[in-house]
C-alpha positions in Angstrom: -4.2 -6.9 -1.9 -3.7 -3.5 -2.9 -0.1 -2.0 -1.7 0.0 1.1 0.3 0.2 3.6 -2.7 -2.9 2.5 -3.8 -4.7 3.1 -0.3 -3.2 6.5 0.1 -4.0 7.5 -3.1 -7.7 6.7 -2.3 -7.4 8.7 0.9 -6.1 11.5 -1.4 -8.7 11.3 -4.4 -11.6 11.0 -1.5 -10.6 14.3 0.2 -10.7 16.1 -3.2 -14.1 14.4 -3.8 -16.2 14.2 -1.1 -14.3 16.0 2.3 -15.8 18.9 3.9 -19.4 18.4 2.9 -22.5 16.8 4.2 -22.4 13.4 2.6 -25.2 11.0 1.8 -24.4 7.3 3.0 -26.2 3.9 2.5 -25.8 0.3 2.3 -27.5 -1.7 -0.6 -25.8 -4.7 0.6 -27.0 -4.2 4.0 -24.2 -5.7 6.1 -23.5 -1.7 7.0 -26.8 -0.3 7.3 -26.6 0.4 11.0 -23.2 2.3 10.2 -24.5 3.9 7.4 -27.6 5.1 9.1 -25.4 7.0 11.6 -23.1 8.8 9.2 -26.0 9.7 6.8 -25.8 13.6 6.3 -23.1 14.1 8.4 -19.8 16.1 7.3 -16.8 13.9 6.4 -14.4 16.3 7.8 -11.1 14.2 6.7 -9.9 11.0 5.4 -6.4 9.5 6.2 -4.4 6.4 5.8 -1.9 4.4 7.4 -0.5 1.5 5.4 -3.6 -0.4 3.8 -5.9 1.3 6.6 -8.3 3.7 5.4 -9.9 6.0 8.3 -12.6 8.4 7.4 -13.2 11.3 10.1 -17.2 12.7 10.3 -18.9 15.2 12.2 -20.0 14.0 15.9 -16.7 12.4 16.3 -17.5 9.3 14.3 -14.8 7.2 12.7 -15.1 4.7 9.5 -12.6 2.3 9.4 -11.9 0.7 6.0 -9.4 -2.4 4.8 -9.9 -3.5 1.5 -8.3 -6.8 1.8 -8.0 -9.0 -1.2 -11.3 -8.4 -3.0 -12.2 -4.9 -1.7 -12.6 -2.1 -4.3 -13.7 1.6 -4.5 -15.4 3.0 -7.7 -15.3 6.9 -8.0 -17.8 8.9 -10.1 -17.7 12.4 -10.7 -21.2 12.7 -12.2 -24.1 10.7 -13.3 -23.1 7.7 -11.1 -24.9 4.4 -12.1 -27.0 2.7 -9.9 -24.6 0.9 -7.2 -24.9 -3.1 -7.5 -26.8 -4.7 -4.6 -23.0 -6.0 -3.5 -22.4 -2.7 -2.3 -21.0 -2.2 1.3 -21.0 1.2 1.3 -22.2 4.3 -0.9 -20.8 8.0 -0.3 -22.5 10.8 -2.2 -21.4 14.3 -1.8 -22.5 17.1 -4.0 -20.2 16.7 -6.8 -19.1 13.1 -6.8 -20.1 9.3 -5.7 -17.8 6.6 -4.2 -19.1 2.8 -3.8 -17.3 0.6 -1.9 -17.6 -3.4 -2.3 -16.0 -6.4 -0.8 -13.8 -4.9 1.9 -12.4 -7.2 4.6 -13.2 -4.0 7.2 -15.9 -1.6 7.0 -16.5 -0.9 10.1 -17.3 2.6 12.6 -14.5 2.5 15.2 -13.6 4.8 18.5 -10.4 6.9 18.9 -9.2 4.1 21.2 -10.0 1.4 18.8 -8.1 3.6 16.0 -5.1 3.8 18.5 -5.0 0.0 19.0 -5.1 -0.5 15.1 -2.2 2.0 14.5 -0.2 0.7 17.4 0.2 -2.7 16.0 1.6 -1.2 12.4 4.9 0.1 11.5 6.4 3.1 10.2 4.3 4.1 7.1 6.9 5.6 4.4 4.0 7.8 2.9 2.9 9.6 6.4 4.4 12.7 7.5 6.9 12.8 9.9 10.2 12.9 11.0 12.1 10.3 8.3 15.1 9.8 11.0 12.6 8.4 13.2 11.0 6.4 11.0 14.0 5.0 9.8 15.3 4.4 13.4 11.7 2.4 14.0 12.0 0.3 10.9 15.6 -0.7 11.4 14.6 -1.6 15.3 11.7 -3.7 13.7 14.4 -5.3 11.9 16.8 -5.9 14.1 14.4 -8.0 16.6 13.5 -10.6 13.8 15.6 -13.4 12.0 13.6 -13.9 9.7 14.6 -13.4 6.1 14.1 -9.5 5.0 11.9 -10.7 2.2 9.5 -12.1 4.5 10.1 -9.2 7.2 8.7 -6.5 4.3 5.4 -8.5 4.3 5.0 -8.2 8.0 3.0 -5.0 8.2 4.1 -4.7 12.0 7.6 -4.0 10.7 6.7 -1.7 7.9 3.4 -0.6 6.6 1.9 -0.4 3.4 4.5 -3.2 1.3 3.0 -5.9 -0.5 4.3 -8.7 -3.0 5.3 -6.3 -5.8 7.1 -4.0 -3.8 8.8 -6.1 -1.9 10.7 -7.8 -4.7 11.3 -4.6 -6.6 12.5 -2.9 -3.7 15.0 -5.7 -2.6 16.2 -5.6 -6.2 16.6 -2.2 -6.6 18.7 -2.0 -3.1 20.6 -4.7 -4.2 19.6 -6.9 -0.9 19.6 -10.7 -0.6 15.7 -11.7 -0.3 17.0 -14.7 2.3 19.5 -12.4 4.3 17.9 -12.4 7.9 16.5 -9.2 8.8 18.5 -8.5 11.8 21.9 -9.0 9.7 21.2 -5.5 7.5 23.8 -3.1 8.3 22.5 0.5 9.6 23.4 1.8 5.8 21.5 -1.0 3.9 18.4 -0.3 6.7 18.8 3.6 5.6 19.0 2.7 1.8 15.9 0.1 1.7 13.8 2.7 3.7 14.6 5.6 1.3 14.0 3.1 -1.9 11.0 2.0 -0.5 9.5 5.3 0.2 10.5 6.8 -3.4 8.9 4.0 -4.9 5.6 4.3 -3.2 5.5 8.2 -3.5 6.0 7.4 -7.3 3.3 5.0 -7.3 0.7 6.9 -5.4 1.2 9.7 -7.9 0.9 7.2 -11.0 -1.8 5.0 -9.7 0.6 2.0 -11.0 3.4 -0.1 -9.9 6.6 1.1 -12.3 10.0 0.5 -10.6 12.3 0.6 -13.6 14.7 2.8 -14.6 14.0 3.9 -18.2 17.2 3.5 -19.2 17.0 -0.2 -18.3 14.1 -0.6 -20.7 15.0 1.6 -23.4 12.0 3.8 -23.0 11.9 7.6 -22.9 8.6 8.0 -21.1 6.9 6.0 -18.2 3.8 6.2 -20.2 5.5 4.6 -22.9 6.2 1.3 -20.9 3.9 -1.8 -21.7 2.7 -3.7 -18.4 5.3 -6.3 -18.4 8.1 -3.7 -18.8 7.1 -1.8 -15.8 9.3 -3.9 -13.0 12.7 -5.6 -12.8 11.8 -9.0 -11.3 8.2 -9.3 -10.1 6.8 -12.5 -11.8 10.0 -12.5 -14.1 11.1 -16.2 -13.4 13.6 -17.2 -15.8 13.7 -14.7 -18.2 16.9 -12.4 -18.3 17.6 -9.5 -15.4 17.2 -5.9 -16.9 20.7 -5.2 -15.9 22.9 -8.1 -16.1 20.9 -10.6 -18.4 21.2 -13.3 -15.5 17.8 -15.4 -15.2 15.4 -14.4 -12.7 15.2 -16.7 -9.7 11.8 -17.6 -7.7 10.9 -19.1 -4.2 8.2 -19.3 -2.2 8.9 -17.0 0.9 6.3 -16.2 3.7 3.7 -17.8 1.8 4.1 -15.8 -1.0 6.3 -16.0 -4.2 9.3 -14.0 -4.3 11.4 -13.2 -7.3 15.4 -11.7 -7.2 18.3 -11.8 -9.2 21.0 -13.9 -8.1 23.6 -11.5 -9.4 22.4 -8.2 -8.8 21.5 -9.7 -5.5 24.2 -12.1 -4.2 24.3 -14.1 -1.1 24.8 -12.1 2.2 24.3 -8.5 0.0 23.1 -6.3 2.4 24.8 -7.2 5.6 
């Protein structure tokens, strides 16, 4: 499932491509035909994201809510788009760009009340504008109410929005936190460090369009563009391989129904309490 950096990147790129102009909409698949008909020809006034949710704001007060889920994909064409496939849930065509959406978990028109209800269930988003101190305070409060391991808590979108399986392993490694530590046992300093690490990594991912969490010095590289795919992360899917910092074999376990990876030396038991 795309993590928050990808969703915010979609919002930014789509704003640049088709916002502020009338947009022609359609639904070749047919499952969003009624919604596409209501939006067709209206001005797309803005697009924003919260965690893994996208909100498209249209002339007349219509709000399009999209959640990509596991299989959803966007395709953006700047010119001469090919015909959409019959599986395209939604097509959006502006003056100079066309976007096709296929396979989303959610593609629906909602009212402001429904949007508020969706957002109220989500934790703070490191990529949203707003007070960093307020977001860290909310994050800390969410953790303080949970006894589950911090490695599980980070996947709960009510705790923090936008973190998925790759980033949870990577930010815990970079912050030096034991993934098994109960969420309510993190020290205030650790909560602050973890939030800032998550925010920094998500910002880098949004800018680059890919997840690269390693420091170049740890992989003997000069430029991020030089990194091969398997060199871009510290622990994710590296079970049994040497830690890039201490050479300890990377460990793995199941946590919150997903695989979790960590370094037992760099993230010893109790680290972060």
